[in-house]
C-alpha positions as CSV (number, residue, x, y, z in Angstrom):
1,M,8.9,-6.0,2.0
2,I,8.9,-5.2,-1.7
3,D,8.6,-8.2,-4.1
4,R,10.7,-6.8,-7.0
5,T,10.2,-9.7,-9.3
6,G,6.5,-9.9,-8.7
7,L,6.2,-6.1,-9.1
8,A,8.2,-6.1,-12.4
9,E,6.2,-9.0,-13.8
10,F,2.9,-7.4,-12.9
11,L,3.8,-4.0,-14.4
12,R,4.9,-5.7,-17.6
13,S,1.7,-7.7,-17.9
14,R,-0.5,-4.6,-17.4
15,R,1.5,-2.5,-19.9
16,Q,1.4,-5.2,-22.5
17,A,-2.3,-5.8,-22.0
18,L,-3.1,-2.2,-22.9
19,Q,-3.4,-0.8,-26.4
20,P,-2.8,2.9,-27.2
21,E,-6.5,3.4,-28.0
22,D,-7.4,2.1,-24.6
23,V,-5.7,5.1,-23.0
24,G,-6.5,7.7,-25.6
25,L,-3.2,7.6,-27.5
26,P,-2.7,7.3,-31.3
27,R,-1.5,4.0,-32.5
28,G,0.8,5.2,-35.3
29,Q,1.7,3.4,-38.5
30,R,5.0,1.6,-37.5
31,R,4.0,0.1,-34.2
32,R,5.6,-3.2,-33.3
33,T,5.1,-3.3,-29.6
34,S,2.3,-5.6,-28.4
35,G,1.0,-3.1,-26.0
36,L,2.1,0.3,-24.6
37,R,5.7,1.4,-24.7
38,R,7.5,2.2,-21.5
39,E,7.8,5.8,-22.4
40,E,4.1,6.0,-23.0
41,V,3.4,4.5,-19.6
42,A,5.8,6.9,-18.0
43,S,4.1,9.8,-19.6
44,L,0.6,8.5,-18.5
45,C,2.0,8.1,-14.9
46,H,3.7,11.5,-14.8
47,M,7.2,10.2,-14.2
48,S,10.4,9.7,-16.1
49,T,10.9,6.8,-18.5
50,D,14.1,5.9,-16.6
51,Y,12.2,5.7,-13.3
52,Y,9.4,3.4,-14.7
53,S,11.9,1.2,-16.6
54,R,13.9,0.6,-13.4
55,L,10.8,-0.9,-11.8
56,E,10.2,-3.3,-14.7
57,R,13.9,-4.3,-14.5
58,E,13.7,-5.0,-10.7
59,R,15.9,-2.0,-9.8
60,G,15.6,1.3,-8.1
61,A,14.2,2.5,-4.8
62,Q,11.0,1.3,-3.3
63,P,8.2,3.4,-4.9
64,S,6.2,5.7,-2.7
65,H,2.5,5.7,-2.1
66,R,2.2,8.7,-4.5
67,M,4.2,7.0,-7.2
68,L,2.2,3.8,-6.9
69,A,-1.1,5.7,-7.1
70,S,0.1,7.4,-10.3
71,I,1.1,4.1,-11.8
72,A,-2.2,2.5,-10.9
73,Q,-4.1,5.3,-12.5
74,G,-1.9,5.6,-15.6
75,L,-2.2,1.9,-16.3
76,H,-6.0,2.1,-15.8
77,M,-6.0,-0.5,-13.0
78,S,-9.1,-1.6,-11.2
79,L,-9.2,-1.2,-7.4
80,D,-8.3,-4.9,-6.9
81,E,-5.3,-4.4,-9.3
82,R,-4.3,-1.2,-7.5
83,D,-4.3,-3.0,-4.1
84,H,-2.3,-5.9,-5.5
85,L,0.3,-3.3,-6.9
86,F,0.7,-1.7,-3.5
87,R,1.2,-5.0,-1.7
88,L,3.8,-6.1,-4.3
89,A,5.6,-2.8,-3.6
90,G,5.6,-3.5,0.1
91,H,2.9,-1.0,1.1
92,H,-0.6,-1.3,2.6
93,P,-3.2,-0.3,0.0
94,P,-5.1,2.9,0.5
95,P,-8.5,2.5,2.2
96,R,-11.3,2.0,-0.2
97,A,-13.7,4.9,0.3
98,A,-16.4,6.4,-1.9
99,S,-14.5,9.7,-1.8
100,G,-11.2,8.2,-2.9
101,D,-9.2,9.6,-5.8
102,H,-8.7,6.4,-7.8
103,I,-10.7,6.6,-11.0
104,S,-12.3,3.5,-12.4
105,P,-10.9,2.2,-15.7
106,G,-14.3,2.5,-17.4
107,L,-14.7,6.2,-16.5
108,L,-11.1,6.9,-17.7
109,R,-11.8,5.2,-21.0
110,V,-14.8,7.5,-21.6
111,L,-12.8,10.6,-20.7
112,D,-9.9,9.6,-22.9
113,R,-12.2,9.7,-25.9
114,L,-13.3,13.3,-25.2
115,D,-10.3,15.2,-26.5
116,D,-12.5,17.6,-28.5
117,T,-15.0,18.2,-25.7
118,P,-14.8,20.0,-22.3
119,A,-15.0,17.3,-19.7
120,E,-13.8,16.6,-16.2
121,I,-14.0,13.9,-13.5
122,V,-14.7,15.2,-10.0
123,T,-15.2,13.7,-6.5
124,E,-18.3,14.2,-4.5
125,L,-16.6,17.2,-2.8
126,G,-16.0,18.8,-6.2
127,E,-12.2,17.9,-6.4
128,T,-11.1,17.7,-10.0
129,L,-9.2,14.4,-10.6
130,R,-8.8,14.6,-14.4
131,Q,-9.7,17.0,-17.2
132,S,-9.9,16.7,-21.0
133,P,-7.6,19.1,-22.9
134,M,-10.7,21.2,-23.8
135,G,-11.8,21.0,-20.1
136,V,-8.6,22.8,-19.2
137,A,-9.1,25.3,-22.0
138,L,-12.6,26.1,-20.7
139,T,-12.0,26.4,-16.9
140,G,-8.2,26.3,-16.5
141,D,-6.3,23.5,-14.8
142,T,-8.4,22.8,-11.7
143,T,-6.3,19.7,-10.8
144,R,-3.5,21.9,-9.5
145,Y,-5.0,22.8,-6.2
146,T,-4.0,21.3,-2.9
147,G,-5.5,21.0,0.6
148,P,-9.1,22.2,1.1
149,A,-8.8,24.4,-2.0
150,R,-9.1,21.2,-4.1
151,S,-12.8,21.5,-3.5
152,A,-14.7,23.8,-5.9
153,G,-17.1,24.6,-3.1
154,Y,-14.4,25.7,-0.8
155,R,-12.8,27.9,-3.5
156,W,-16.3,29.4,-4.2
157,F,-16.4,30.9,-0.7
158,T,-12.7,31.7,-0.1
159,D,-11.3,32.7,-3.5
160,P,-13.2,35.5,-5.5
161,A,-11.4,34.3,-8.7
162,A,-13.4,31.0,-8.5
163,R,-16.6,32.9,-9.5
164,E,-15.2,34.7,-12.5
165,I,-15.7,31.8,-15.0
166,Y,-19.5,31.8,-14.3
167,A,-22.0,34.5,-15.4
168,P,-23.2,36.6,-12.5
169,E,-26.8,35.3,-12.8
170,E,-25.4,31.8,-12.0
171,H,-23.9,32.9,-8.6
172,P,-26.9,32.8,-6.3
173,L,-27.9,29.2,-7.3
174,L,-24.3,28.0,-7.2
175,T,-23.9,29.4,-3.7
176,R,-27.0,27.6,-2.5
177,M,-26.1,24.4,-4.3
178,Y,-22.6,24.2,-2.8
179,V,-23.9,24.7,0.7
180,S,-26.8,22.2,0.4
181,G,-24.6,19.6,-1.3
182,L,-22.0,19.8,1.5
183,R,-24.8,19.6,4.1
184,G,-26.1,16.4,2.5
185,L,-22.6,14.9,2.4
186,V,-21.9,15.7,6.1
187,T,-25.1,13.7,7.0
188,L,-24.2,10.9,4.6
189,R,-20.5,10.5,5.5
190,G,-20.7,11.4,9.2
191,P,-19.1,13.9,11.6
192,R,-15.6,12.6,11.2
193,S,-15.6,12.8,7.4
194,R,-13.7,15.1,5.0
195,A,-17.1,16.7,4.2
196,A,-17.6,17.6,7.9
197,H,-14.0,19.0,8.1
198,L,-14.7,21.1,5.1
199,S,-17.9,22.5,6.5
200,E,-16.1,23.4,9.7
201,L,-13.4,25.3,7.8
202,L,-16.0,27.2,5.8
203,L,-18.1,28.1,8.9
204,D,-15.0,29.6,10.4
205,R,-13.8,31.4,7.3
206,S,-16.8,32.6,5.3
207,E,-19.6,34.8,6.6
208,E,-21.6,34.1,3.4
209,F,-21.3,30.4,4.0
210,R,-22.5,30.7,7.6
211,R,-25.5,32.7,6.5
212,V,-26.6,30.3,3.8
213,W,-25.7,27.2,6.0
214,G,-28.3,28.6,8.5
215,D,-31.0,28.3,5.9
216,Q,-30.9,24.5,6.3
217,E,-31.5,23.9,2.6
218,I,-31.0,20.5,1.1
219,G,-31.1,19.0,-2.4
220,I,-30.5,22.1,-4.5
221,R,-29.6,20.9,-8.0
222,P,-27.6,22.6,-10.7
223,H,-29.3,23.7,-13.9
224,D,-28.5,21.5,-16.9
225,V,-27.5,24.6,-18.9
226,K,-24.5,26.6,-17.5
227,H,-23.4,30.0,-18.5
228,F,-19.6,30.5,-18.5
229,V,-17.5,33.6,-19.1
230,H,-14.3,32.8,-20.8
231,P,-11.5,35.5,-21.0
232,E,-10.8,34.7,-24.7
233,V,-14.2,33.9,-26.3
234,G,-16.6,35.5,-23.9
235,G,-20.0,34.1,-22.8
236,L,-20.8,30.4,-23.4
237,E,-24.1,28.6,-22.9
238,L,-23.2,24.9,-22.4
239,T,-25.3,21.9,-21.6
240,C,-23.8,19.8,-18.8
241,Q,-24.3,16.0,-19.1
242,R,-23.4,13.9,-16.0
243,L,-22.3,10.3,-15.7
244,V,-22.0,8.9,-12.1
245,D,-19.7,6.1,-11.0
246,P,-21.6,5.0,-7.9
247,G,-18.7,2.7,-6.7
248,Q,-16.4,5.6,-6.3
249,A,-18.9,8.5,-6.0
250,H,-17.1,10.1,-9.0
251,L,-18.9,12.3,-11.5
252,L,-18.0,12.8,-15.2
253,R,-19.2,16.1,-16.5
254,V,-19.3,16.8,-20.2
255,Y,-20.1,20.2,-21.6
256,T,-21.6,20.6,-25.1
257,A,-23.2,23.4,-27.1
258,I,-26.2,23.1,-29.5
259,P,-24.9,23.0,-33.1
260,G,-25.5,26.2,-35.0
261,T,-25.5,28.4,-32.0
262,E,-23.1,31.2,-31.1
263,S,-21.8,29.1,-28.2
264,Y,-21.1,26.2,-30.5
265,E,-19.0,28.4,-32.7
266,K,-17.2,29.8,-29.7
267,L,-16.5,26.3,-28.5
268,Q,-14.9,25.5,-31.9
269,M,-12.8,28.6,-31.6
270,L,-11.8,27.6,-28.1
271,S,-10.6,24.2,-29.4
272,V,-8.0,26.2,-31.5
273,I,-7.0,29.1,-29.2
274,G,-7.3,27.2,-26.0
275,P,-4.1,25.1,-26.4
276,Q,-2.3,28.2,-27.7
277,T,-3.3,30.2,-24.7
278,L,-2.2,27.4,-22.3
279,R,1.2,27.3,-24.0
């Protein structure tokens, strides 16, 4: 049963504890609120201000699992706080798994400060959970996919468009990397895991995957320097830095170019035309 009073008090306390800079928002000059505004939280949680406000006022329908997950992520909650939120709302918390979608507050804080840099947070299966604005400008919105297509590896073997953003010379290594990575995850997570289900789907749907899977390769690593092909600015040579969150098996990828190079200039250009193209 939902504890409306407890839920409202908990949401208010979490909102008031966060400052705009904690979630990548500008503070502004005439700010009197001792924390985030309700409309700011609603925007972070991808819901209407009216819907969120009703929860803080002990009104409205019982929030769904999906709404609660959005609120927990938008308010940068820890896993303990997320589970508490679900229980207050009358739901069992989602199972804690290394392949879960809940991003740790620390990793989110890092991403929130990378507005001018292509960056993304992905799961161990290559499912994009969050992108910086420049990340969207570089590769498009890869959070929009559903089902097996959420995995970059699955799209690599089932959607020809997935390869267009990478230079052709990158393709052979990426093919081997996706297969060997999935093989390692199947062994790590077990025969009933999502990784195993994904491998079964690809074995059924992709002849190329079946052929490379038969090579029994393991431990193929990506190059630190990646070559992208962008439809607006052309070829980009970017260095990929990786930050791992071992508790959630999430990976933060940050793409940078060496100052003074052509790729650096193109990245600066993309910071201007990228948002325009997206609009």
